[in-house]
N, C-alpha and C positions, 0 to 999 in steps of 0.2 A: 584295624584294631590289633590283629595278631602281630603285625609287623612292629607296632609300637611296643608291645609287650616283649617281643624278641629283642628289640633294640635296648630297652631298659635292662633286660636280663643280661645281655652281653656287657653293657656298661658296668653293672654291679659286679659281675664276675671279674672283669678286668681290674676294677678298683680293689676288690678283695685280694686278688693275686698280688697287686702292688703292695698292699698292706702286709701281707704274709711275708713277701720278700724283704720288705723293710724291717720287719720284726726279726726275721732270721739273721739279717746282716747285723742288727744291733746285738743279738745274742752272741754272734761270732766275735764282734768287736769287744764286748765285755769279757769274753773268755779267752782273750788273746794270750794272757800269761799262762793259763792252763794248757792251751794248745802248745805253746812254746816249751813248757815243762814236759809234756808228753812226747814231743818230738825229741827233746834232749835225752829222754829215757829210752828212746828207740821205737816209738810208735810210728807206724807207717802212715803215709798220707791217706791211704785207703781206709784204715781204721778210724781216723779222725773224721773223714768225710761220712763214713757210715754212721758214726755217732750223731753228727748233726742232722743227717737225713732221717735217721730213726726218730730223733727228737721232733723234727718237723712233721713226720708222718703221724706220730703219736698225738701231737697237738691238733693236727688236722682231723684225726679220727675222733678225738674228744669233742672238737667243735661240731663235727657232723652229727654225733650222737646227741649233743645238747640241742642242736637245732631241730633234729627229728623229734626229740622228746617235747620240745616247746610247740612244734607244729601239731603233734598228736594231742597234747594237752589243750591247746587252744581250739582244736576242732571239736573235742568233747564238750568243752565249755559252751561253745556256740550252738551245739546241736540240742 
């Protein structure tokens, strides 16, 4: 039984990572002009990468907090 739960957890985690990667690629594609403008104004590759990584981390942290809140809320409702 535990092996099945572990398998489902791994599959869900992999699918979630694929979704996040796809979303971030869409964000980068939509902001291509902005990135080009920043490069033309002298921004380094590092600063642009840090901006997108920071955005991804912020979105991930917000998602984690909302899931934690939902889990705590549902636990209180069922108890």
